[in-house]
N, C-alpha and C positions, 0 to 999 in steps of 0.2 A: 504494500500500500504506500502511496506517496504521502509526503508531509503536507500539513495544512498550509494554506496560503499565508505568508508572512507579510502581506501588504506590499509585496515587491512586484506586483503586476502580473504574477503567474496564476491568475484565477482559474485557468483551465485545470490545474492540478488539484485544486481544492475539492472538486466534486468526487474525486476518487476515494476520499475518506468515507463516503457514505454510499458508495455504489452498491454494496451488498446488504444494506440495512433496509428493512421494511419501514418506510418513513413515518408511519403513524403508530408503530408498535414500540412502546417504551421498554419492553422487555429485551429489545435488541441492543439497547445502550450498554456500553461496557460498564461492568460493575466497578472498575477501578476509579472512575472519575465521577460517577453519579449523574451522567448525562451524555449528551452528544460528544463523543470522543473526549470526555473529561472536561467539557467547557461550561459546566454549571457554575454559577456564581458562588463565591465563598459564603459559608453559612453566616458569618458575621456581617458580610455586605448585605445579604438578604434581610437580616434582622434590623439593620440600620436603614434600609430603604423603606420609604413610605409605600403603603399598599397601592397607591395610584401609580407608583414607579415600577411595579413588578407585573410581569405578564408571563405568558408561556410561549415558547418557540413553536410556531405552527408546523415547521418541518419535522422537528424531533419532539413530538408531543410529549408533554410531561416534564420537559426541561425548562426550569425557570430562567427568566431573562430580566435583568434590571435595565429598564428602558434607557435611562440616562447613560449607563455604561455602554450599551449597544450603540446608541447614537454617537457617542464620543469615538467609538471604534468603526463607525460606518456600517454597522451590522443591522441595517433596516432597509425597507423598500416602501415607497408610496405607490399604492395601486388603487385606482378607482376611488380616490378621495380618502382613503384610509392609510394609516401607517402600520406596518408590520415589522416587528423586531425579531432578531435571530440570535441564537446562542453562539454561533461561530461563523467564520468566513465561508465554510462549505455550504451552509444553508441558503444563503442569498442566491447563488446560481441555480440551486434546485428549485427555489421559489420562482425564479425567472423562467424556468423551463415550463412550468405549469401553474401560473399564479391563481387561476380559478379553483384548482384543486384545493389549495391551502386557504384562499380567501373565503371560500364557501364553508370550510370547516370551522372558521372562527365563530 
């Protein structure tokens, strides 16, 4: 498996991290990181975040996302007047490939 995108412009590699995962099955997430390839926010960050600043990644259902952190890292998409936040760089391109699939699940 290839490495995650490190914001160096190689977004094509990022999707390989998730190619074999059923995208809405949280049981497929690795146990070592507690979410999408280990990208769940730290417990203390979740505790400090306000409830309106926490959502769930639509691509890797069940993985919490702190909206402000996701926005600072560019891990979001605007689609049909709504903003969607992601847990890692690999989820954005997956959303882009079939946005209706994820937007309708919200």
